[in-house]
N, C-alpha and C positions, 0 to 999 in steps of 0.2 A: 205835557212833558213826555208822555208815553210815545208820542210821535217822534220827538227828537231822539229818544233812546233807540227807537226802531231804526231811525236813520243811521245812527252811529253803528248799530249792530249789523245792519244790512250792507252799508256802503263804506265802512272804514275799519272798525276794530274787530268785527266778528261777534259771535254769540257769547253772551254772558251766561255762565253756568253756575248752578247752585243746587243745594239739596243733597249733597253727598253725606254719607256716614263718616264722621270725623272723630277719630280718637287720637291719643298721643301716648308717647312713652318717654320717660325721663331717662336720659343717658349719662347724666353726671357732667362734671367739668370737662371741657375740651382738653384732651391730653396733649394736643399740639401746642397749647399755650405754655407748657412747661419745657418744650424742646429748646435747646440753646440756639441762638441766632447763628446763621452760617456766614454772616457778613454780606450777603447779597441784599439789595434793596427789595423790599416786599411790595407786592402789588397792593395798592391802597384798597382795591375792591376784593382782595382775598380775605375771607372771614375766618379768623382764628381767635379762639377764646370764648368765654362765657359758659353758661350751662347749656348743654346740648339737649334739644327736644326733637324727637322724631314725630312728625305729623303723619298719621296713617289715614288713608282715604279709600272709600269704596263707593262705586257707582256703576250702574249698568253691567253688573256682573264682573267688573274689573277692579283691580287694586293698584294703588300707587302710594308712594311715600316720599317725603323730603325732610331735611333737617334744618332747624333754625337755631340760632344762638341767642340765649336770653341773658341779659345783663340786668341785675337787680340792685336797687339802692342799698348801700352798706348799712344805712340806718333807716329803720321803719318809723312810722309815726308822723311823717311830714304832714299827712293829711288825715290825721286821726285814725279812726277805725275803718274808714272807707276803703283803704287799700290804695296802692300807688296808681297814678295815671301811667299810661304806657304808649310808646311810639313804635309802630311796626315799620322798620326801615328796610327798603328793598336792597340795601347794601350797607357797608359800614359808613358811618358819618363821623366827622372829626370831633365834634363837641361832646363825645360820649361821657367823659368824666364830669363835665359841667352838668349835664342832664341828670346823671346819677346823684351828684351832690345836692340837687334840688328836689330829690325824692322821686324822680321819674325813672321808670323802667324802660328798657329798649329791647326789641327783638331784631336781630340782623338776619335777613334772608340770604340764601345763596341762589340767585336767580337762575343760574344755569341748571340747577336741579329741577326747577319748575318748568322752564321752557328754554330751549337753546336759542341763543341770539343770532339766528340765521333763518334760512328758508327750509331747514330740514325738519322742523317741528318735532323735536325730541324733548323728553323730560316728563315729569310726573303728570302735568296737565294733559299732554297728548297721549299718555298711556291710558288715561281714562276716556279722553275725547279725541280720537284720531282725526287729523285734518283731512277732510273729505271733499265732497262736492260743495258747490256754492252755499247751500243751505246749512251745511255742517262745518263751516269754517270759523276758526277763532285765531286771530293774530297773536303774536307774542306779547304785545302790550297788554291786551286783555287777559292773556294767560298769567302774566306777572301780577296783574291786579287781582285776579282770582286767587293767586298764591297768598297774597296779603289777607284776603278775605278768609282763607282757610286757617291762617294763624289765628285770626279773631274767632273763628269757630272753635278752635282748640281752647282758647281762653274761656269761652263760654261753656265749654264741655268740662271744665274743672281746673284748668291752669290758673284761673283767677284765685282759687283757693290754695293751690300749691305754692304760688308765688306772692300771695297777698296783693292782688291787683284789683282795681275798680274796673270791672268789665265795661262799664258805661263811659269810662274816661279814655277812650281809644283814639289814637291818631295814626296816620299813615303818611310816610314821606319817601322821597327818592329824588335823585338829581339826574338831569339830562334825559336820556331815554327812559330811565326809571322815574323821572319827573313826569314824563308823558303818561306812564303807566299809573302813577299816583293820581293824576287828574282823572284818568279813566276809572280807577278804583273808587274815588270819591263820588263819581257820578252814578255808579252802579250798585254800590253797597251803602245803603243809607244808615247803617249802624255806626259808621265811623263818625265820632263826635267832631273831629277836626281833620281836614285834608290839607297837606302842606307840599304842593308841587314846587320843585326848585329847578330853575334854569331849564325849563322843559322844552322850549323852542317849538319848531314846526312839528305838527302832529300832536303837540301838547297845547300850551296856552298862547302861543304866538299866533296872531291872526294871519290866516293864509294870504289875505289881500292887503296887508300892510307891509310895505318895503321901506327899510331904514337905510339901506346901503347908499352911500354918497351924502347922507344928511349929517349935519354938524350939531353937536350938543355941547353944552357948557356944564362941566362937572366940577368947576373950581370951588363951589360952595361946600363940597364934601372932600376936598383935598385932591381932586383929579384935574385933568387938563381942562383948560378953558375952551379949547376947540378940538373936540374928539370927533373925528370923521369915521362913520361906520363903514366897514368893508363889506364883503359879500355875505348875504343872508343865504341860509340853506333853501334851495329851491324845491318845488314840488317834485321834479323829476329825480332828485336825489332820494327822497322818501320812497320813490317807486323803483329804485335801482335794486340790483341783486343783493347789495349790502344791507339794505334797509326795508325792502318790501315785505319781509317776513313779519315785520311789526304789525302789519295790517292784513285784512283779507284780500282775496284776489279781485273783488269788485272795486276796490279802491283804485285800481289801475285805470278805471274808466274815465277818471278826471284828468283831462289834458292840460288844463289851466286852473289857477286858483279860483278864478271867477266862475268856474264850472261847479264848484262845491256850494250847494245851496244853504248850508248851515255853517255859521262861523263858530270858532272855538270858545268864545265867551259862554256858550251854552253849557260847557262842562262845569264851570263853577255854579251856573244857574241850576243845573240838575242836582247839585249838592246843597242847595239852599233850603233851610228849614229853621224853625224857631229854636230848635235844640241842637243846631249844628253850626260849625264855624269853618272858615276858609282862610288860609294864610299863604299868599303867593310870595315866592322868593325868586330873585334874579340878581344879576350883577350889571352895573352900568358899563364897565369897560371890559374888553376881552371877550365880549359876548356877541360879536358881530354875526357869527354863523348862526347862533340860536336866536338872534333878532330880539334883544331885550326890549327895544321900544315897542315892538308888536305885542309883547306881553303886558306892557303898561297900557296899551290901547285896549287889550282884552280886559284888563282890570277895570278900566273906565266904563266899558259897556256893561260888564257884569254888575258894577257898582250901581248903575242906573236902575237895574232890575231889583237889586237888593234894597235900594232906597225906596223904590215904589212899593215894596212889600213891608216897609217899616223895619227892615233888618240891616240897616247900613252898618251897624257895629259888628255884624257877623262876618264881614269881609275885610281882611287886612292885607297889607302888602309891605314888603321891605326889599328895596333894591340897594344892596351894599355896593361899595365901590368896585371891588375886584374879587374874583374867586368863583370858579365854576363848581360850587359846593354849598352845602349848608355850613356856614361858618359860625364862630362863637357869637358874633353880633346877632345873627339870626336866632340862635338857640336862646339867648338871653331874652329876646323879645317874644319868642314862642312861649317860653315859660311864663313870662309876665302876662301875656295876652290870655293864655289858657287859664291861668290862675284867676284872672279877673272875670272872664266870661263864664267859666264852668263853676268855679268855687266862690265867686263873689268877692275875692280879695281886692283890696284897693291899692295895691302897690303900683298899678299902672292907672293913674287917675285920668289921664288925658290920652285918648286914642288918636289924636291928630297926627302924630308921627307915623302911625300905621295906616294913614289914609292918603298920603301924598308922597311924591318922590321928586327928584331933580328933573324928571322928564316933564313934570307939570308946567304948562305955559311956555314950553320951548318952541312950539310950532305955531 
């Protein structure tokens, strides 16, 4: 496994960093949540609300900080004296109220504070670890993953007692580019009990060498079209464009064709495999042509083979909802049931079969 991690660090995502001094400061309720609406549509990825927590970091004689938004269940005691399970989200997710109603806490990150989504390498991560020569490079996806890890550090440094959390019941999630970062985070921080990458696409859990464009799939069994033809998938050269290459290190540019990449992306969930860890892959069947949902299904199949060989088949789950480039209510309901079963031993989800198959199965 160490060889695969080295490959990802050296040739794709850049260096994983850890060992910083991490402290925090409680800033109280977000004052912007009380501001009246101005009538303009709000950016769904703009983080407003919750209890503000400033994460303070020191490393290599440098200091940095960023703020996260904590949302806590209105009623404690869902899980006895253990404290609440919690999900570190790389951006706002829609089923917030449902998760809170089930006793789950959530932290929403503001990714741009941690690493700018471009090739400029700005933000808290790069204040500590400036982007340098080849051996000192970390791409934005790895930097966002590190940010989630630092929130977990803060939980372990005392936030668990402040907010009555179970520090061992930690999860991480994100959608799209943040889904890619979520998969990276799960591979490099073994403390996360469950990793939940959603709609992650190329550079995430979509296999580089699996092309779905032009192929036809039948989604009628879940209320979709009987003949859905996939359009263009995101190609490798798009990941290497000025718009996206900041997600990776410079060495990633060496790969000119998908077949030049010697490791496939199913290794990311394999790196997160352990007897006390769980993995939940989310994607959508339709509207996901660009992020290549069938390639994420193929990734799941390959990873599932490894999990089964290790006797950990139940530790890998998948849900492909019909439509929505997001973590939707359907997903959150299954996430809660699955985690409650696997971590707490609750029997509300007696049969894991729905989380082991999708409408993609058997279509090729």
